[in-house]
C-alpha positions as CSV (number, residue, x, y, z in Angstrom):
1,M,142.1,-48.5,70.8
2,A,144.9,-46.3,72.0
3,A,145.8,-48.7,74.8
4,A,145.9,-51.6,72.3
5,L,148.2,-49.6,70.0
6,V,150.6,-48.8,72.9
7,D,150.7,-52.5,74.1
8,S,151.4,-53.6,70.6
9,A,154.1,-51.0,70.2
10,M,155.8,-52.2,73.5
11,E,155.9,-55.7,72.1
12,V,157.2,-54.6,68.7
13,V,160.0,-52.3,69.9
14,P,162.2,-55.1,71.3
15,A,161.7,-57.2,68.1
16,L,162.6,-54.3,65.9
17,V,165.7,-53.6,67.8
18,E,166.7,-57.2,67.8
19,E,166.1,-57.6,64.0
20,A,168.1,-54.5,63.1
21,A,171.7,-55.6,62.9
22,P,173.2,-52.1,63.3
23,E,172.5,-50.5,66.7
24,A,171.6,-47.2,64.9
25,A,168.8,-49.0,63.0
26,G,167.2,-50.2,66.3
27,L,167.4,-46.7,67.7
28,S,165.9,-45.3,64.5
29,C,162.9,-47.7,64.8
30,L,162.4,-46.6,68.4
31,V,162.5,-42.9,67.8
32,N,160.1,-43.2,64.8
33,L,157.3,-44.3,67.1
34,P,154.6,-41.7,67.9
35,G,155.5,-39.4,70.7
36,E,152.6,-40.5,72.9
37,V,153.7,-44.2,72.6
38,L,157.3,-43.3,73.5
39,E,156.1,-41.3,76.4
40,Y,154.0,-44.2,77.6
41,I,156.9,-46.6,77.4
42,L,159.2,-44.3,79.3
43,C,156.6,-43.8,82.0
44,S,155.8,-47.5,82.3
45,G,157.6,-47.8,85.6
46,S,160.3,-50.2,84.5
47,L,162.9,-47.5,84.0
48,T,164.9,-45.9,86.8
49,A,166.0,-42.3,86.9
50,A,169.5,-43.4,85.8
51,D,167.9,-45.2,82.8
52,I,166.0,-42.0,81.8
53,G,169.2,-40.1,82.0
54,R,170.9,-42.5,79.6
55,V,167.9,-42.5,77.3
56,S,167.9,-38.7,77.1
57,S,171.5,-38.6,76.0
58,T,171.1,-40.8,73.0
59,C,169.5,-38.4,70.5
60,R,167.7,-35.0,70.3
61,R,164.2,-36.5,70.0
62,L,164.5,-38.5,73.2
63,R,166.2,-35.6,75.0
64,E,163.3,-33.4,74.1
65,L,160.9,-36.1,75.2
66,C,162.7,-36.3,78.6
67,Q,162.9,-32.6,79.3
68,G,162.8,-31.6,82.9
69,S,159.2,-30.2,82.9
70,G,157.7,-33.1,81.0
71,K,155.6,-36.1,81.9
72,V,158.6,-38.5,82.1
73,W,160.4,-36.8,84.9
74,K,157.1,-36.0,86.7
75,E,156.3,-39.7,86.7
76,Q,159.7,-40.6,88.0
77,F,159.2,-38.1,90.8
78,R,155.7,-39.4,91.6
79,V,156.7,-43.1,91.7
80,R,159.7,-42.3,93.9
81,W,158.0,-39.9,96.3
82,P,154.2,-40.2,95.9
83,S,153.3,-38.4,99.2
84,L,154.9,-35.2,97.9
85,M,152.6,-34.8,95.0
86,K,149.9,-33.1,97.1
87,H,152.2,-30.1,97.6
88,Y,152.1,-29.3,93.8
89,S,149.3,-27.5,92.0
90,P,148.3,-28.9,88.6
91,T,148.5,-25.4,87.1
92,D,152.0,-24.6,88.3
93,Y,155.1,-24.9,86.1
94,V,157.5,-27.4,87.7
95,N,160.9,-28.5,86.5
96,W,160.5,-32.1,87.7
97,L,164.1,-33.0,87.0
98,E,165.4,-30.2,89.2
99,E,162.9,-31.1,91.9
100,Y,164.1,-34.7,91.7
101,K,167.7,-33.6,92.2
102,V,166.8,-31.4,95.2
103,R,164.7,-34.1,96.8
104,Q,167.5,-36.6,96.3
105,K,170.1,-34.3,97.9
106,A,167.7,-33.6,100.8
107,G,167.3,-37.3,101.4
108,L,171.1,-37.8,101.6
109,E,171.4,-34.9,104.0
110,A,168.6,-36.3,106.2
111,R,170.2,-39.7,106.4
112,K,173.6,-38.1,107.2
113,I,172.1,-36.2,110.1
114,V,170.1,-39.1,111.5
115,A,173.3,-41.2,111.4
116,S,175.2,-38.4,113.3
117,F,172.5,-38.3,115.9
118,S,172.8,-42.0,116.6
119,K,176.5,-41.5,117.2
120,R,176.4,-38.3,119.2
121,F,173.5,-38.9,121.5
122,F,173.4,-42.7,121.8
123,S,173.8,-42.6,125.6
124,E,172.1,-39.2,126.4
125,H,169.0,-37.2,125.7
126,V,169.1,-35.0,122.6
127,P,169.6,-31.4,123.9
128,C,167.8,-28.4,122.4
129,N,170.9,-27.2,120.6
130,G,171.3,-30.7,119.1
131,F,168.8,-29.7,116.5
132,S,170.8,-26.7,115.3
133,D,172.1,-28.6,112.3
134,I,168.6,-29.3,111.1
135,E,167.5,-25.7,111.3
136,N,170.3,-24.6,109.0
137,L,169.5,-27.1,106.2
138,E,169.1,-25.7,102.7
139,G,166.2,-26.7,100.5
140,P,162.5,-27.3,101.1
141,E,161.7,-28.6,104.6
142,I,159.0,-30.9,103.2
143,F,161.7,-32.9,101.4
144,F,163.7,-33.4,104.6
145,E,160.5,-34.4,106.4
146,D,159.5,-36.8,103.7
147,E,162.9,-38.6,104.0
148,L,162.4,-38.9,107.7
149,V,159.0,-40.5,107.1
150,C,160.6,-42.9,104.7
151,I,163.0,-44.0,107.4
152,L,160.2,-44.5,109.8
153,N,158.3,-46.6,107.3
154,M,161.2,-49.0,106.6
155,E,159.9,-52.5,106.8
156,G,160.5,-54.9,109.7
157,R,162.9,-54.2,112.6
158,K,165.6,-52.7,110.4
159,A,167.5,-49.7,111.5
160,L,165.7,-49.3,114.8
161,T,168.2,-46.7,116.1
162,W,167.7,-44.6,112.9
163,K,163.9,-44.8,113.3
164,Y,164.2,-43.7,116.9
165,Y,166.2,-40.5,116.0
166,A,164.2,-39.9,112.8
167,K,161.1,-39.8,114.9
168,K,162.6,-37.3,117.4
169,I,163.9,-35.1,114.6
170,L,160.5,-35.2,112.7
171,Y,158.6,-34.4,116.0
172,Y,160.8,-31.4,116.7
173,L,160.7,-30.0,113.1
174,R,157.0,-30.2,112.8
175,Q,156.3,-28.8,116.2
176,Q,158.5,-25.8,115.6
177,K,156.8,-25.0,112.4
178,I,153.3,-25.4,113.9
179,L,154.2,-23.3,116.9
180,N,155.5,-20.5,114.6
181,N,152.2,-20.7,112.6
182,L,150.2,-20.6,115.8
183,K,152.0,-17.5,117.0
184,A,151.4,-15.8,113.6
185,F,147.8,-16.8,113.8
186,L,147.5,-15.2,117.3
187,Q,148.7,-11.9,115.9
188,Q,145.5,-11.6,113.8
189,P,143.0,-8.9,114.8
190,D,140.4,-9.8,117.4
191,D,137.6,-9.8,114.7
192,Y,139.5,-12.7,112.9
193,E,137.2,-15.5,113.8
194,S,138.6,-18.7,112.3
195,Y,138.0,-20.9,115.4
196,L,138.5,-24.1,113.3
197,E,142.0,-23.0,112.1
198,G,143.2,-22.3,115.7
199,A,141.8,-25.7,116.9
200,V,143.6,-27.5,114.0
201,Y,146.9,-25.9,115.1
202,I,146.4,-27.3,118.6
203,D,145.6,-30.7,117.0
204,Q,148.6,-30.6,114.8
205,Y,151.0,-29.6,117.6
206,C,149.9,-32.5,119.9
207,N,150.0,-35.0,117.0
208,P,152.9,-33.9,114.8
209,L,153.5,-37.3,113.3
210,S,149.9,-37.5,112.0
211,D,148.9,-36.2,108.6
212,I,146.5,-33.5,109.8
213,S,145.7,-30.4,107.7
214,L,143.1,-27.7,107.8
215,K,142.3,-28.4,104.2
216,D,141.4,-32.0,104.9
217,I,139.4,-31.2,108.0
218,Q,137.5,-28.5,106.2
219,A,136.8,-30.9,103.3
220,Q,135.2,-33.3,105.8
221,I,133.1,-30.5,107.3
222,D,132.1,-29.5,103.8
223,S,130.8,-33.0,103.2
224,I,128.6,-32.7,106.3
225,V,127.4,-29.3,105.1
226,E,126.3,-30.9,101.8
227,L,124.3,-33.5,103.8
228,V,122.7,-30.6,105.8
229,C,121.8,-28.8,102.5
230,K,120.2,-32.0,101.2
231,T,118.0,-32.2,104.3
232,L,117.4,-28.5,104.2
233,R,116.2,-28.7,100.7
234,G,113.4,-31.1,101.9
235,I,112.3,-28.5,104.5
236,N,112.5,-25.4,102.3
237,S,113.6,-25.8,98.7
238,R,114.0,-22.0,98.4
239,H,116.2,-21.5,101.5
240,P,118.9,-18.9,100.8
241,S,121.6,-21.1,102.4
242,L,121.2,-23.5,99.4
243,A,122.5,-20.8,97.1
244,F,125.7,-20.2,99.1
245,K,129.0,-21.0,97.4
246,A,132.0,-22.4,99.1
247,G,134.0,-19.8,101.0
248,E,131.1,-17.3,101.3
249,S,130.4,-15.7,104.7
250,S,126.9,-14.4,104.1
251,M,124.6,-14.4,107.1
252,I,120.8,-15.0,107.2
253,M,119.0,-12.5,109.4
254,E,115.5,-14.1,109.6
255,I,115.1,-16.2,112.7
256,E,112.7,-18.7,111.1
257,L,115.2,-19.4,108.3
258,Q,118.0,-19.8,110.8
259,S,115.8,-22.2,112.8
260,Q,115.4,-24.3,109.7
261,V,119.1,-24.6,109.3
262,L,119.6,-25.7,112.9
263,D,116.9,-28.3,112.6
264,A,118.5,-29.7,109.5
265,M,121.9,-29.7,111.3
266,N,120.6,-31.5,114.3
267,H,119.0,-34.2,112.2
268,V,122.2,-34.8,110.1
269,L,124.7,-34.6,113.0
270,Y,122.9,-36.5,115.7
271,D,120.4,-38.7,113.9
272,Q,122.0,-39.4,110.6
273,L,125.8,-39.3,111.4
274,K,125.3,-40.3,115.1
275,F,127.6,-37.6,116.6
276,K,127.3,-37.5,120.4
277,G,129.0,-36.2,123.5
278,N,131.5,-38.6,124.9
279,R,130.2,-39.3,128.4
280,M,131.8,-42.7,128.7
281,D,135.4,-41.6,128.1
282,Y,135.2,-37.9,128.9
283,Y,138.7,-37.4,130.2
284,N,140.4,-38.5,126.9
285,A,142.6,-36.1,125.1
286,L,141.3,-37.4,121.7
287,N,138.0,-35.6,122.5
288,L,139.8,-32.3,122.0
289,Y,141.5,-33.1,118.6
290,M,139.3,-32.0,115.7
291,H,140.5,-34.8,113.4
292,Q,139.6,-37.4,116.0
293,V,136.2,-35.8,116.7
294,L,135.4,-36.2,113.0
295,I,136.7,-39.8,112.9
296,R,135.2,-41.0,116.1
297,R,132.1,-38.7,115.9
298,T,132.3,-37.8,119.6
299,G,133.9,-35.2,121.7
300,I,133.4,-32.9,124.7
301,P,131.4,-29.6,124.8
302,I,134.1,-27.3,123.4
303,S,135.1,-29.5,120.5
304,M,131.5,-30.4,119.6
305,S,130.6,-26.7,119.8
306,L,133.4,-25.7,117.4
307,L,132.2,-28.3,114.9
308,Y,128.6,-27.1,115.3
309,L,129.6,-23.4,115.1
310,T,131.7,-24.0,111.9
311,I,128.8,-25.7,110.1
312,A,126.2,-23.2,111.2
313,R,128.3,-20.2,110.0
314,Q,128.9,-21.8,106.7
315,L,125.2,-22.0,106.3
316,G,124.5,-18.4,107.4
317,V,123.6,-18.8,111.0
318,P,125.7,-16.4,113.2
319,L,126.2,-18.5,116.3
320,E,128.7,-17.2,118.9
321,P,130.9,-19.1,121.4
322,V,130.2,-18.7,125.1
323,N,132.9,-19.5,127.7
324,F,130.3,-20.9,130.1
325,P,131.9,-22.5,133.2
326,S,132.2,-26.3,133.2
327,H,130.3,-26.6,129.9
328,F,131.1,-24.7,126.7
329,L,128.0,-23.4,124.9
330,L,127.0,-21.4,121.8
331,R,124.5,-18.6,121.8
332,W,121.9,-17.7,119.1
333,C,120.5,-14.2,119.1
334,Q,116.7,-13.8,119.1
335,G,116.6,-10.0,119.4
336,A,116.2,-7.4,116.7
337,E,119.3,-6.2,114.9
338,G,120.7,-3.0,116.5
339,A,118.6,-3.3,119.6
340,T,120.2,-3.3,123.1
341,L,120.4,-6.9,124.2
342,D,120.8,-8.8,127.4
343,I,121.4,-12.5,128.2
344,F,117.7,-13.2,128.0
345,D,117.6,-12.2,124.3
346,Y,119.6,-15.3,123.4
347,I,119.0,-19.0,123.1
348,Y,121.9,-21.1,124.2
349,I,122.8,-24.3,122.3
350,D,124.4,-27.4,123.9
351,A,126.2,-29.1,121.0
352,F,127.4,-31.8,123.5
353,G,123.7,-32.5,124.3
354,K,122.6,-33.1,120.7
355,G,122.0,-29.4,119.9
356,K,119.5,-28.9,122.7
357,Q,118.4,-25.2,122.9
358,L,118.4,-23.8,126.5
359,T,117.2,-20.7,128.3
360,V,119.3,-18.9,130.9
361,K,117.7,-20.8,133.7
362,E,118.3,-24.1,132.0
363,C,121.9,-23.2,131.5
364,E,122.3,-22.8,135.3
365,Y,120.4,-26.0,135.9
366,L,122.9,-27.7,133.5
367,I,125.9,-26.9,135.7
368,G,124.0,-26.8,139.0
369,Q,124.8,-23.3,140.0
370,H,123.9,-19.6,139.5
371,V,126.4,-17.6,137.4
372,T,126.7,-13.9,136.7
373,A,125.6,-12.3,133.4
374,A,129.3,-11.8,132.3
375,L,129.7,-15.5,131.9
376,Y,127.1,-15.6,129.1
377,G,129.2,-13.2,127.0
378,V,130.9,-14.1,123.7
379,V,134.6,-14.8,123.6
380,N,137.2,-14.4,120.9
381,V,139.4,-17.0,119.3
382,K,142.3,-16.7,121.7
383,K,140.0,-17.3,124.7
384,V,138.5,-20.4,123.0
385,L,142.0,-21.7,122.3
386,Q,143.1,-20.9,125.9
387,R,140.2,-23.0,127.2
388,M,141.1,-25.9,124.9
389,V,144.8,-25.9,125.9
390,G,143.8,-25.5,129.5
391,N,141.8,-28.7,129.2
392,L,144.8,-30.5,127.7
393,L,147.0,-29.1,130.5
394,S,144.6,-30.6,133.0
395,L,144.6,-33.9,131.3
396,G,148.4,-33.8,131.0
397,K,148.7,-33.5,134.8
398,R,146.4,-36.6,135.1
399,E,148.4,-38.9,132.8
400,G,150.1,-41.7,134.6
401,I,150.9,-44.2,131.8
402,D,153.2,-42.0,129.7
403,Q,156.2,-41.3,131.9
404,S,157.5,-38.8,129.4
405,Y,154.6,-36.5,130.2
406,Q,154.4,-35.6,126.5
407,L,150.9,-34.2,126.7
408,L,151.8,-32.0,129.6
409,R,154.9,-30.8,127.8
410,D,153.0,-30.0,124.6
411,S,150.1,-28.2,126.4
412,L,152.6,-26.1,128.3
413,D,154.3,-25.1,125.1
414,L,151.0,-24.1,123.6
415,Y,149.8,-22.2,126.6
416,L,153.1,-20.3,126.9
417,A,153.0,-19.4,123.2
418,M,149.7,-17.6,124.0
419,Y,150.6,-16.2,127.4
420,P,154.4,-16.2,127.7
421,D,154.5,-14.4,131.1
422,Q,152.4,-16.9,133.1
423,V,154.7,-17.3,136.1
424,Q,153.0,-20.5,137.5
425,L,153.3,-22.2,134.1
426,L,156.8,-21.2,133.5
427,L,157.7,-22.6,136.9
428,L,155.8,-25.8,136.2
429,Q,157.7,-26.1,132.9
430,A,161.0,-25.7,134.6
431,R,160.1,-28.1,137.3
432,L,158.9,-30.7,134.8
433,Y,162.1,-30.7,132.7
434,F,164.2,-30.9,135.8
435,H,162.1,-33.8,137.0
436,L,162.6,-35.6,133.6
437,G,166.3,-34.7,133.6
438,I,166.2,-33.3,130.1
439,W,166.6,-30.0,128.3
440,P,167.7,-27.7,131.2
441,E,168.6,-25.1,128.6
442,K,164.9,-24.9,127.6
443,C,164.3,-23.2,130.9
444,H,166.5,-20.2,130.0
445,T,163.5,-18.1,128.9
446,S,161.6,-19.2,132.0
447,A,164.5,-18.2,134.2
448,V,164.8,-14.8,132.6
449,V,161.1,-14.0,133.1
450,L,160.9,-15.6,136.6
451,R,163.9,-13.7,137.8
452,K,161.7,-10.6,137.7
453,D,159.9,-12.1,140.7
454,V,162.5,-12.3,143.4
455,A,161.0,-15.0,145.5
456,V,160.1,-17.3,142.5
457,G,163.4,-16.5,140.9
458,K,165.3,-17.7,144.0
459,V,163.3,-20.9,144.1
460,L,164.2,-21.6,140.5
461,G,167.8,-20.7,141.2
462,S,167.9,-23.3,143.9
463,Y,166.6,-25.8,141.4
464,L,169.4,-24.9,139.1
465,K,171.9,-25.8,141.9
466,M,171.1,-29.4,141.0
467,L,172.8,-28.9,137.7
468,P,176.6,-28.9,137.1
469,P,178.0,-25.4,137.5
470,A,178.7,-25.0,133.7
471,Q,175.2,-25.9,132.8
472,T,173.8,-23.6,135.5
473,A,175.7,-20.6,134.2
474,A,174.5,-21.3,130.6
475,V,170.9,-21.7,131.7
476,F,170.6,-18.8,134.2
477,P,173.4,-16.2,133.6
478,G,174.1,-13.9,136.5
479,P,175.4,-14.0,140.1
480,P,174.8,-17.4,141.7
481,W,172.5,-17.7,144.7
482,D,173.7,-19.0,148.0
483,P,171.0,-21.3,149.6
484,K,172.5,-20.4,153.1
485,E,171.4,-16.8,152.6
486,E,167.8,-17.8,152.0
487,N,165.4,-17.8,155.0
488,E,164.0,-21.0,156.4
489,T,160.6,-20.7,154.7
490,L,162.2,-20.2,151.3
491,Y,164.5,-23.2,151.9
492,Q,161.5,-25.4,152.7
493,V,159.7,-24.3,149.5
494,T,163.0,-24.9,147.5
495,T,163.5,-28.4,148.8
496,C,159.8,-29.5,148.4
497,L,158.3,-27.3,145.7
498,P,154.6,-28.2,145.0
499,A,153.4,-28.3,141.5
500,P,151.7,-25.0,140.5
501,C,147.9,-25.2,140.5
502,C,146.3,-25.9,137.1
503,P,142.6,-25.5,136.3
504,E,140.5,-28.7,136.3
505,L,139.0,-29.9,133.0
506,N,136.7,-27.1,132.0
507,S,135.2,-28.3,128.8
């Protein structure tokens, strides 16, 4: 009924305006319409922001109807930039007119900077300090990023140079933000056990142009938890896990009740949803990205274990991560609470192997070797992330198709964010950038740290001799090295520096 009234009104308004000879009479007919009808007309999508501005200046009623916090300007903002709406809460007060102005200004600034990049760096790689203009921008960063995405999504082969630099700028901006978030995350106390959050930061950093968020990934996991609860209800309709609310961290202490949860999980994950370990394409970086694990329903031991661990803990089963060599595992305590436990008081779960439950002997059989009791111990979040990034680092050294070594560069950044004093990796990073002929100034931090080690510092210094003197001084301040003063062994190392060793894939 209301829709029919609105449609009828939209047909009548032009006729009324046309019939009324004086212009004021037509306006009077328009403003005398019910407010909801007027609002519907103004939000119909046929009017631009400029049109709304003109309409609001005609009379007090229309000005009040087009107030900044009202539906009219909210619809203008939504139609123009729909992807930004997810950043606003329905309960927040927002002046949509002001947001529109700020977003419009950010868009103009973004296009101005992209245009300057195409002029300044057309024939050379963008240096680190080339992004300084972006870091000093005023206004919300999400507005600037949204405009860069709009440039990337321009149809056809238009503005290819703009798209090239917009991609570089967006890549840099998002990685810097993610790296800062990861560093803050790593400062949390050791008992802060959000393994999924840390894994998502790694995923985001290696895929900065993808729309990946912890909220979305958690929502997908919550949907799996609902399926597990449905199956669990068929096993035990009074199971305490069924009463858990979202966000609760209660743990179930009875082993039998925990076992029922794990049985339901195995059925849903491996029988119903067909999750499995990726044996056919094991050495694929996608196996380590949580959003890809959920999409492709496959992964390697560490990523499958994190998914399994997250679901189990949401349902009250206190599984723990085990940094087992060559094959990441989870452990499930079978001993009494408060008792002194050893490695034989746990069952070990292989999430890669469809949730198979293993004894200590079966774990050793799995990898084909005897290991010490220490390797069955639980590890904290930082150690888990270290292992994930170590796997990416190993895969980055294997890549042969992508000559930019992007995966290797990203994994080095992540590893050094966790362990900034790793000499071998600092040296590898310096060597990689010199090999690619880009960003020599990015090695400044590496140089400062490495200089504490005299031998390694001299090797790096010799590498810096390949740069023009001005650049060398900027990268590595201090007295220059004279290669003639170095001994023969050091000279051989300098001229033919091997890549620092990197652990093999240890999933």
